[in-house]
N, C-alpha and C positions, 0 to 999 in steps of 0.2 A: 449398674443401674443406669438406664438412659434418662435423658432430660424429661421425656414425656412421662416416665414413671414417677417423677418428682412433682408432677403438677396435679394437685387434688382438685376435684370439682368443687363448685360453690363459691369461688372467688372470681370476681370480674365477669360474672355471667351477664349482667346488664350491659357492660361494655362490649362483650362479645356479640350480643344481639344487636346493639346499636351499630357496631362495626359492620356486621353483615348487611344490615339495612342500608347503611351509607354506601357500601359497595354496590348493592343491587340497584339503588336509585341512581347512583352515578353511572352505572352501566346502562341503565334505561335511557338516560340523557345522551350517552355516547353512541348507543347502537340503534336508537329509534329516531323517528322524525320529530320527537318532542323537542320543543325549544323554550327557552326562558329569556326574558328581557329584564335587565337590571337597570335601575336608575343610575345615571352617570356618577352620582356621588357615592355609590356603593362599590365602585371598582376597587378603590384603594383598600377598603375593608376586606374584600374577598382576596385580594392579592396578599395582604398581610396575614389573613387567615391561612392561606396556603403555606406561606413561610412558617407560620406557627405550628402547623401540624407536622411539617418536616422537622423543625427544631424540637418538636415534642418527642420524636423518636430519639433524638440526640440526648435530651435531658433524662429520659428514662434509662438510657444506657449509662449515663454518668451517675445517676442515682443508684443504680445497681452496684457500681464500682465504689463510690464514696459513701452514699447514704447507708448502704447495707453492709459494706465490707470494710469501709474506712480507707480505701485506696485513693490517695490524692493525685488526680490526673489533671495536670494543667495543660496537656497537649491533646485534649479530646478532638480538637479540630483536625488533627492530622489523619485520624481514621475516617472522618467525614470526607476529607479531601481525597484520600486514597480510594475510597469507595466510588467517589464521583469520577475521578480520573480513570480508574480501571473500567468503569461502565462506559465512559465516553470513548476511550481508546478502542475498546472492543466493538462498539456499535456505531461509531461516527462514520459518515460517508462524505467524501468530497470536502474534507476539512481544509481550511486555509493554511494551517500550520500544525505541526505535530503528527502523530500517528492516528489514523482512523481505519480500522480493519473491516468495518462494514458487516459484522456478524449480527444476528438477530438480537434485539435489545434484551429479551429475557436472559439470554446467555451472558450478556454484558452485565446485567444487574446481579446475577448469581456470582460472577467472577468478582465484581466489586465487593460484595459481602465477604467472600472468601479471602480476598486480598487484604481487607481490613482486619479480618480475624487472624490471618497469618502474621501481619505486622504486630497485632496485639499480643500474639503468642511470643514473638521474638522479643518484644520489649519486656514482657512479663518474665520470661525465662531468664533474662539477663539482669533484671532490676527489681523483681518483686520482693526480694529479701531486704531491700533498702528501707530505711525508716521513711516516714511520710514525707518529710521535707526534701529528702534526697530523691525520692521517687518523683516528687513534683518537679524538681529541676531536670531530671532525665526526660520526663515526658514533654516538658516545655522545650527542651533542647531538641528533641526528636521532631517536634512540630516545626521549629525554625529551620532545621536541616532540610526537611522535605520541602518547605516553602522555597528555600534557595534552589533546591534541585528542580522544582517545577519551573522556576523563573529562568534558570541558566541553561538547562538542557532543551534548547528550543526545537531541535530536530525531533525530539521524542514527545515532549509535553507542550510544545507551542509557545514557550516563553510567556511574556506578559499578555500576549494575544489569547493564549489558551487553545483549546480544541473546540472547533465549531462543527456544525453539521450533525449534532447528536440527535437521534430520532426522538420525536415527541409523540408517543403513542396516542394520547387522547386528542391532541391537536390534529393528528392525521385522520381521526375519525369524525371530528366535529369542526365544520368550517365556521360556524357562527361563534363569534368571540365571547358573547355573554354566556351561552350554553357551555362553551369550552371551559370557562373559568369555574362555573358551578360544578360541572362534572369533575374537574380536576380536584376541587376542594372536597367533594364528597368521596371520591376514590381514595385520595391520600388521607383524608380524615378517617375513613374506614380502616385503612392499613394501620394508622396510628392507634386506633381503638383496639384492633386485634393484637398489636404489639403490647399495649397496656394490659390486655387480658393475660397474655402469656407471662409477662414479667410479674404481674400481680400473683398469679397462681404459683409461679416459681418461688417468690419470696415469702408466700404464706405456707409453703411446704416445709417439712423438716430441713430441707436444704437451705432455705432462707434463714431459718433459725441458727444454723451453723454459721452462716455469713455474719449475722448480727452478733453472735458470740465472739467471732474473730475481731470484729470492730470494737467490742467492749473490752475484751482481754484475750489477746492471742495466746499468751502463755498458758492460761487456764484451759483454753480450748484445746491446745496441743496436749495438755496433761491428761485429758480424757480420751485420747487416742485418735483425734481428728488430724488429718494431714492439712494443716493450715495453708501451706504453700500450694498444694493442689487446688484447694478451694479458692484461694486468692487468684491463682492463675486462671481458673475457669471463669470467675467473675469478671476479670479484666478482659478476657477474650470475648465473653458474651457482650460486654459493653462496647468493645471495639467493633464487633460484628453489627450491632444495632446502629452504630455511627456509620458504618459502611453502607448499610441499607438506606439510611437517611441520605447519604451522599449520592448513591445511585439514583434514588428517586428525585433528588434535586437536579441532577444532570438531565434526566429524562423529562422533567418539567421545564427546565430552563432552556434546553436545547444547546447548551454550551457550558464549558467550564474554563475558569481562568484563576490564577493565583489570587486575584483581588476578591474572589468570593470566599476565600478560606484563610482569613487573617485571624490574629489572636482575638479580635473583637468578637468572633463567634464564640470562642471559649468563654470569654468574659460574660457575654450575654447568658449563656447556658448556666454558668456558675451562679451568677446573680439570681437568676430565676429559681434555681434549686434552693439556694440559701434563703431567699426571700420567702418562698412558700413553706419550706420545711423539709430537710433531707429525710430520707427513709420513709416518705409518704408519697406514693406515686401521684395521687390526686393533687396533693399540695404542691409538688414541684411543677406540675403542669399549670396549676393556678398561678404560681409565682412567675412562671415564664409568660403567661398571658398578661399579668400586670405590667411587666417590663416592656413587652412588645406593645401593649396598649398605651403606655406612657409615651413611647416613641411615636406611635401613630398620632396621638393627640398633639404632640409637640410639632408635628408637621404643619398642622393648621395654625398653631401659635406663631410659627415663623412669619406668616403673612401679616400679622398685626404687631410684630415686634420690631422696633426701629434699630436693629443691628444686622450685621452681615451674616450670611449663612455659616461662615467659618466660626464666628464668635458664638452664634447660637448653638452650633454643634458642640462646641466646648462647654458651654453653659449647661447643655442638656446632659452631658456626661457627668458634670459636677453634681447636678441634681440627683441623677441616678446613684452616684457614689454616696451622696449624703443619705439617701433613703436606705441604702444597704448598711451604712454605718449605724444609722438609727435602729434598724431592725436587729443587727448583731448586738448592739448595746442594750436594748430593752427587751428584745425577743430573740435570744441567741439560737433558739431551736427553730426559728422561723415563725411566720404568722400562724400556720396550722400544724407546725411540728410538735412532736411529743417530747417534752424536755426530759422526762424520766427515761424514755426509750433511748434518747441520744446521750444521756448522762451529763446534761448541762443544767445550770441554775437559771431559772427564769426570773 
C-alpha cells in the first residue's frame, strides 16, 4: 500500500485550499508587475513569519515522530542541516568556500529531501529498537557529530563560513524588497499548509491510528500482528524528510548555509513549541511554535527599554521561556491544546 492510499479525504481540506491560494497569490506577486509596499515597522514581523513557516514544517515532522509514534528525537536539527547543505552544495554557484556544483535549484531541493530521508533511515535502522531515552541520546549525538563535520571539513562544507552563492528563486524574480518578502512568505506559507494537509490526512488514516497505538503500548500493537519496527522506521524517515524539505527551503530563502544556523537551539525551539501547544495535535504544535517565536519577537523590542546588556537579556529570555515550559508541563502536561486522554497523561 502506498502512502497516497493511506490518505483519506476530508481532513485538512481547508488547509489545502488555503495553501493553494497562498501559492497562487505568491506566484502572482513574483511573476507579474504587481507590487506591495510594507511599513518599515512590519519588516521584522514578515521576516519572523517566514522563519515560522519554515520551522512549521520542522515541527510537523517532529510531531509525527514524537507526538504520534513516541520516538524521542533530540537531533531533529541534523536533518534540517543535511537538507540545507545538500541543497546548497548541489545548487550554489561561485561559493567562497566549500563545494558548489551549480545544478538547478529544484534538483538541489529534491536531493536535500532525499539526503535527509536517507540519514533518517540510517539512524532508524541502527537505533530504532532502543528505548526512548537511548534513542534521544543517539539522535543528539548524531546532530553534534554532523555539526563538527560541517565545521571541520572546510573544503567540502565551507567550515564556519559555510556555503554562499545559493540561488534565491523568488529574489531572482522580484527586485523590489517589500514585494519579495511578501511573495516569499506566501509561497513558503503555502508549502507549509500543503505539508500540514498531507500530514493531517496521514495521521487521520488507519496508518496514523497504528502509530498512536505504538506510542500507547508497543507490545500490544505487536501482539495484533503489526510490525512496529517498520511503522516506527517509516515515521522516523517521514519526519526526517520533512526536516530536509524545511532545510532546503531555508537555504533557498537565505542564499547561504553555515553551521551557526543549525545549532541545538533550533531543536530546543521546535521541542518547546510542540510541548507547549500539545503533541499529537498538528494545529496545536504550530500554535505553540507561534507563541514561542512571538515571545522572542516581542522580547526584541523589550531589549530597547531594558537597562541590561544584550548578553544578559538573551540569557534572561531563555530563562523566561524555560519557566513557561516548566509551568506548562507542571499544570498542563499535555500542552495548552493537547488531549490528555489521547496522550495518556494526567491534567
